[in-house]
C-alpha positions as CSV (number, residue, x, y, z in Angstrom):
1,M,-19.0,-17.5,2.9
2,T,-17.9,-17.1,6.8
3,E,-19.6,-15.2,9.6
4,H,-17.0,-12.5,9.4
5,S,-17.4,-11.8,5.9
6,T,-21.0,-12.0,5.8
7,A,-21.0,-9.4,8.4
8,E,-18.8,-7.4,6.5
9,S,-21.2,-7.6,3.4
10,R,-23.8,-6.5,5.2
11,A,-22.1,-3.1,6.5
12,K,-20.9,-2.2,3.0
13,R,-24.9,-2.6,1.8
14,S,-25.2,0.4,4.1
15,P,-26.6,3.9,2.8
16,L,-23.8,5.0,6.0
17,F,-20.9,3.2,3.9
18,I,-18.5,5.3,1.8
19,N,-17.6,3.3,-0.9
20,S,-14.2,6.1,-1.8
21,V,-13.0,5.9,1.4
22,E,-12.9,2.1,1.0
23,K,-11.1,2.6,-2.4
24,A,-9.0,5.1,-0.2
25,F,-7.5,2.7,2.2
26,A,-7.2,-0.3,-1.0
27,V,-4.6,1.8,-2.6
28,L,-2.8,2.0,0.5
29,T,-2.5,-1.3,1.5
30,A,-1.5,-2.4,-1.6
31,F,1.9,-0.9,-0.9
32,D,2.3,-4.4,1.6
33,G,6.0,-4.3,2.0
34,T,6.9,-6.1,-0.9
35,K,6.0,-3.9,-3.5
36,R,8.2,-0.3,-2.1
37,Q,6.8,1.8,-5.4
38,L,4.2,1.0,-7.5
39,S,2.6,2.8,-10.5
40,L,-0.8,4.5,-11.2
41,T,-1.6,1.2,-13.6
42,E,-0.1,-1.3,-11.1
43,L,-2.5,0.1,-8.5
44,A,-5.5,-0.1,-10.7
45,A,-4.9,-3.6,-11.2
46,S,-3.8,-4.4,-8.0
47,T,-7.2,-2.8,-6.2
48,G,-9.4,-3.9,-8.8
49,I,-10.7,-0.1,-9.4
50,G,-11.1,1.1,-12.4
51,M,-8.3,3.8,-14.1
52,S,-10.2,6.8,-13.3
53,A,-11.1,6.5,-10.0
54,A,-7.7,5.1,-9.1
55,Q,-6.0,8.1,-10.7
56,R,-8.8,10.0,-8.6
57,C,-7.9,8.4,-5.6
58,V,-4.3,8.8,-5.8
59,H,-4.1,12.1,-6.7
60,T,-6.3,12.8,-3.4
61,L,-3.8,11.1,-1.4
62,T,-0.7,12.7,-3.0
63,T,-2.3,16.0,-2.0
64,L,-3.0,15.2,1.5
65,G,0.7,13.6,1.6
66,C,-0.2,10.3,2.3
67,L,1.3,9.2,-0.9
68,T,4.4,10.7,-2.6
69,K,5.3,10.5,-6.6
70,D,8.9,9.4,-7.7
71,A,9.6,12.6,-10.3
72,D,12.2,10.2,-12.4
73,S,9.9,7.1,-12.8
74,G,6.3,8.8,-11.9
75,R,5.7,5.5,-9.2
76,Y,4.0,6.3,-6.0
77,E,5.1,5.2,-2.8
78,L,3.8,5.8,0.9
79,S,4.7,8.8,2.8
80,P,6.4,9.4,6.5
81,R,3.1,11.1,7.0
82,L,1.3,7.7,7.5
83,L,3.7,7.2,10.6
84,S,1.4,9.9,12.5
85,F,-1.5,7.2,12.6
86,A,0.8,4.6,14.1
87,H,2.4,7.4,16.6
88,H,-1.5,8.8,17.6
89,Y,-2.8,4.8,18.2
90,L,0.2,4.0,20.4
91,S,0.2,7.2,22.4
92,S,-3.5,7.2,23.0
93,N,-4.3,3.2,23.5
94,D,-5.0,2.4,27.0
95,L,-3.4,-0.8,27.0
96,V,0.0,0.0,25.2
97,T,0.6,2.6,28.1
98,R,-0.8,0.7,30.8
99,A,1.8,-2.3,29.7
100,E,4.9,-0.4,28.4
101,P,6.7,-0.1,32.2
102,S,5.7,-4.0,32.6
103,V,7.1,-5.5,29.1
104,R,10.2,-3.2,29.3
105,Q,11.2,-4.4,32.9
106,L,10.5,-8.2,31.6
107,A,12.9,-7.0,28.2
108,L,15.3,-6.0,31.2
109,E,14.9,-9.2,33.1
110,T,15.0,-11.3,30.2
111,E,17.5,-9.9,27.9
112,E,15.6,-11.5,25.2
113,A,12.7,-10.5,22.5
114,V,9.7,-9.4,24.4
115,S,7.0,-8.2,22.9
116,L,3.2,-6.7,23.3
117,T,0.6,-7.8,20.6
118,I,-3.1,-7.8,20.4
119,R,-5.4,-9.7,18.2
120,D,-6.9,-8.4,15.1
121,D,-9.2,-10.7,13.5
122,T,-7.5,-14.2,12.5
123,D,-3.8,-11.8,13.2
124,I,-1.5,-11.0,15.9
125,V,-0.4,-7.3,15.5
126,F,2.8,-6.1,17.7
127,V,2.2,-2.9,19.3
128,L,5.1,-3.2,21.3
129,R,8.6,-5.0,20.6
130,Y,12.0,-4.6,23.0
131,V,14.6,-6.6,20.8
132,S,17.5,-8.3,22.3
133,R,21.2,-8.4,21.3
134,K,20.6,-12.1,20.9
135,M,17.7,-11.5,18.5
136,L,16.9,-13.8,15.3
137,F,14.5,-11.9,13.3
138,P,14.9,-8.2,12.9
139,D,12.0,-8.4,10.4
140,I,9.3,-8.7,13.2
141,V,8.7,-4.8,14.1
142,V,5.8,-3.0,15.9
143,G,2.7,-3.1,13.2
144,S,3.9,-6.5,12.0
145,R,0.9,-9.2,11.6
146,V,1.5,-13.4,12.2
147,P,-1.4,-15.6,11.9
148,V,-3.4,-16.0,15.1
149,Y,-3.3,-19.9,15.4
150,C,0.6,-20.6,14.9
151,S,1.9,-17.8,17.2
152,A,2.0,-18.1,21.0
153,P,0.6,-15.0,21.9
154,G,-2.4,-15.5,19.4
155,L,-2.7,-19.0,21.1
156,A,-3.1,-17.5,24.8
157,M,-5.8,-15.1,23.7
158,L,-7.7,-18.0,22.0
159,S,-7.2,-19.9,24.8
160,C,-9.2,-17.3,27.1
161,L,-12.0,-17.2,24.5
162,P,-15.3,-19.5,24.9
163,Q,-14.6,-22.6,22.8
164,D,-17.2,-21.9,20.0
165,E,-15.9,-18.3,19.7
166,A,-12.0,-20.1,19.5
167,A,-13.2,-22.4,16.8
168,S,-14.7,-19.4,14.9
169,I,-11.4,-17.7,14.5
170,L,-10.0,-20.9,13.5
171,T,-12.5,-21.5,11.2
172,R,-11.7,-18.2,9.0
173,S,-7.8,-18.2,9.4
174,N,-6.1,-19.9,6.5
175,L,-4.4,-22.8,8.6
176,V,-1.1,-23.0,5.8
177,A,2.2,-24.7,7.4
178,Y,4.9,-22.3,7.2
179,T,7.2,-24.3,8.6
180,P,7.1,-28.1,9.4
181,S,6.4,-27.8,13.0
182,T,3.5,-25.3,12.1
183,V,0.3,-26.9,13.4
184,T,-2.7,-27.0,10.8
185,D,-5.2,-29.2,11.6
186,Q,-8.3,-27.5,13.5
187,N,-9.0,-30.3,16.2
188,A,-5.5,-30.4,17.2
189,I,-5.2,-26.8,18.0
190,V,-8.3,-26.7,19.5
191,N,-6.9,-29.6,22.0
192,R,-3.6,-27.7,23.0
193,L,-6.2,-24.5,23.5
194,R,-7.2,-26.5,26.5
195,T,-4.0,-27.5,27.8
196,F,-2.6,-24.0,27.5
197,R,-5.9,-22.6,29.5
198,T,-5.0,-24.9,32.2
199,N,-1.4,-24.1,32.2
200,G,-2.3,-20.7,31.9
201,Y,0.5,-20.3,29.3
202,A,0.6,-21.0,25.8
203,H,3.8,-22.0,23.8
204,T,5.2,-22.4,20.5
205,R,8.4,-24.1,18.8
206,E,9.4,-23.2,15.3
207,E,5.9,-23.1,14.0
208,Y,6.2,-19.5,12.2
209,F,9.9,-18.9,12.2
210,L,12.8,-22.0,12.0
211,L,14.7,-21.7,15.3
212,D,12.3,-19.3,17.4
213,M,10.8,-20.7,20.4
214,V,7.9,-18.1,22.4
215,I,6.3,-18.4,25.6
216,A,3.5,-16.3,25.9
217,A,0.5,-15.2,28.4
218,A,-2.7,-13.6,27.5
219,I,-3.6,-10.1,29.0
220,T,-7.2,-9.9,30.5
221,D,-10.2,-7.4,30.9
222,A,-12.2,-8.1,34.1
223,R,-14.4,-10.1,32.7
224,G,-11.5,-12.5,32.0
225,R,-11.7,-11.7,28.1
226,P,-7.9,-11.4,26.5
227,Q,-7.3,-7.6,25.3
228,G,-3.5,-8.6,24.3
229,A,-0.8,-10.8,25.5
230,V,3.0,-10.6,26.0
231,S,5.6,-12.7,24.7
232,V,9.1,-13.7,25.1
233,A,11.4,-15.3,22.2
234,V,14.2,-17.2,22.3
235,G,16.2,-18.9,20.0
236,K,16.0,-22.6,19.8
237,N,20.1,-23.1,20.1
238,R,19.6,-21.4,23.4
239,F,16.6,-22.6,24.9
240,D,16.5,-25.6,27.0
241,V,12.8,-26.5,27.7
242,E,13.5,-28.0,31.0
243,R,15.8,-25.1,32.3
244,D,13.7,-22.2,30.8
245,E,10.2,-22.8,29.9
246,S,8.9,-22.7,33.8
247,R,11.1,-20.1,34.4
248,L,10.0,-18.4,31.5
249,A,6.4,-18.7,31.7
250,D,6.3,-17.8,35.5
251,L,7.9,-14.5,34.4
252,V,5.5,-14.1,31.2
253,M,2.4,-14.8,33.5
254,T,3.3,-12.6,36.3
255,T,3.8,-9.7,33.8
256,A,0.8,-10.6,32.0
257,A,-0.9,-10.4,35.5
258,R,0.1,-7.4,36.3
259,I,-0.9,-5.7,33.1
260,S,-4.3,-7.6,33.2
261,A,-7.7,-5.4,35.0
262,P,-8.8,-6.9,38.7
263,R,-11.6,-9.4,37.7
264,R,-14.9,-8.0,38.6
265,P,-16.3,-10.0,42.3
266,E,-19.5,-10.9,40.1
267,V,-17.6,-12.3,37.4
268,L,-15.5,-14.2,40.3
269,K,-18.7,-15.8,41.6
270,T,-19.7,-17.3,38.3
């Protein structure tokens, strides 16, 4: 059992933990993008919740407007009301608010797909995304998730963490190959992190999507810990390493530095 799962298990044993809330979230996350509509029976099966409890949970979520029921099929789907949670998060998040003008400016300068991402344990999550008319992957939108270990933003953030902390995240990750270029050996990834830390930016070349070349730099807080990352993605057919990597890396690092918090004097001395 990993450190993360052990901590989660301890939290669930707390008398403060509300099991019915956990079941509600299990129902909502059962709609994972590949399953637009689910029946009550399918929801119970996919979540492992008993039919009676699933029925009560689905009824409550439907009454609250989080689920809608198709009148003809009797199947359920997520409601647009859930988008309000994303809106509240984006509008109240300090990093998103602070970064938005700089990320938008980078998109205008490069005319490429530019993103702001944060780390959620072993994944990165896109919280800002400016697409390009040259864009290859329209499925990547705000809220999309990509594993940390094979994404330039994720590797940029890992490179700013202490080695043992980064290693713990990699150990918890499911290191699978999404393309022939995906680096899945943990020792090789750790070696890459040293290089990225020295360079000040990370890059991936067709490691999650084929033909996708990405350069990213971490956004840090006053202690130098990563808060997020800004990245530029370019199609392989238009990317020349000698011509583009240094230029885009400079732009990405400059943007990340502009968004990052100033280092505290006591941090700079250590």
